[in-house]
Structure formats: C-alpha cells, structure tokens
N, C-alpha and C positions, 0 to 999 in steps of 0.2 A: 559442305565438303567434310567427309569423315577424316578424323585425325588418325595418324598412323599409331598403332599400338606398339609400344616398346616392350621388349622382353625384360625379364627381371634382372638380367646380368649386363645390361647396356645402359649407358647414360645418354643424354641428349645428343652428343656428338658421335654416337655410334661406337664409342670405345668401351671396352670392358673395364671394370674397376681395377683388375689386375694390371692392365696396361698403364693406367694412370699412376698406380703405385710404383711400377717399375721406372717410369719417367721421373717421378719425384725422388725416388731413392737414388737414381743415377745423378740427378742434379745436386743432391745433398752430398754424395760421395765426391763429386767433382769440386764443389766449393770447399769441402773439408780438406781435400788434398792440396788445393791451392793455398789455403791458409797455413798449411804445414810446410810450405816452401817448395812444393812440387810444380809450381807454375813455370811456364816457359820464360826464359830470360828476355828482358826487353832489349831491343836493338838500340845500341847507343850510337848516335851520330857524332861525328867529330865536331867539337865546338869551334866556331869561327868568330872572328871579331866582327862586331856590328859595322856595317858599311858606312854609317854616318860618323863613326868615331874618327875615321881618317879624313873626312871631308873638310873642306873649307867652308865655314859658315859666313854667309853674307846677310846683313840685316837691311831691310828696306821698309818703306811705308806703303800700305795698300792705297791705291788711288781710286778704288771703286766708289766709295762714298766719302762723306766728310767726317767720319768718325776718327779715322787715323789709326786703324789697327796695324800692328806690325807684321811683317813677313820674315820668316827665316828660310833662306834659300841655300841649298847645299850643292856644291860642285866638287869635282875631284881636286884634292888639295896636294897633289904630288909635286907641283911646281916645275913641271917639265917645260923645256924650252919649245917655243913655236907650237904650243898646244892651245887649242881653243877651250875656254872654260864653258862647259855645258852644264846647265842646271839639271839635276836628276831627281831632286826632292824638294818640295815646298811645304812648309808648315805655317800655320797661322799663329801669331803671337798676339793675343787679345788684350794686351796692355795698352792703355791710352797714354800717349806721350804728350 
C-alpha cells in the first residue's frame, strides 16, 4: 500500500506548525496568568463537624475468629429518651487484648 505523502507545512496529525505554536502559546499565557493570581477563586464549602465526634463510642470484641480483635462501634450519642441506639459506623481496632 502506498503511503500518503504529506505536504511540507503539515505534521503527522494534519495540523500546520502555526496551529501548534498558537496552542502552545495560549497554554503558556494561561498558566502565566494563573500564576499571577488571575485564576478563578475556589469554592469554599462550609466546614461542618465530623459526624463521629458527636457519637457515642462502644467497644466490643470481634467474635469471627479466636484472635480477639477489637471493634469500635458508633451510635448517635444525643441521649434522647425512648430512642433506639442504631449503629451507623463500625471500625476495626486491631489491638490484641
């Protein structure tokens, strides 16, 4: 199969060298402007307390095997009357007791 002959002013992607130069110059101008402080401001989300900080921590021992790893279970710790304690987060505490 014969290969396609490229003209002198095109590269392999079919773009002219002037187009590639314009793309590179635009990228350099954009990064320079961003370094000078013309970048868009980042959106700041309102900071909230971590959900586990308010939780009641319950320690237990894992019964899956005989190693005796610890479990940290977290439930709502508001102390409301007639409220069932529901566990909403479990972590493994790998210390052997």
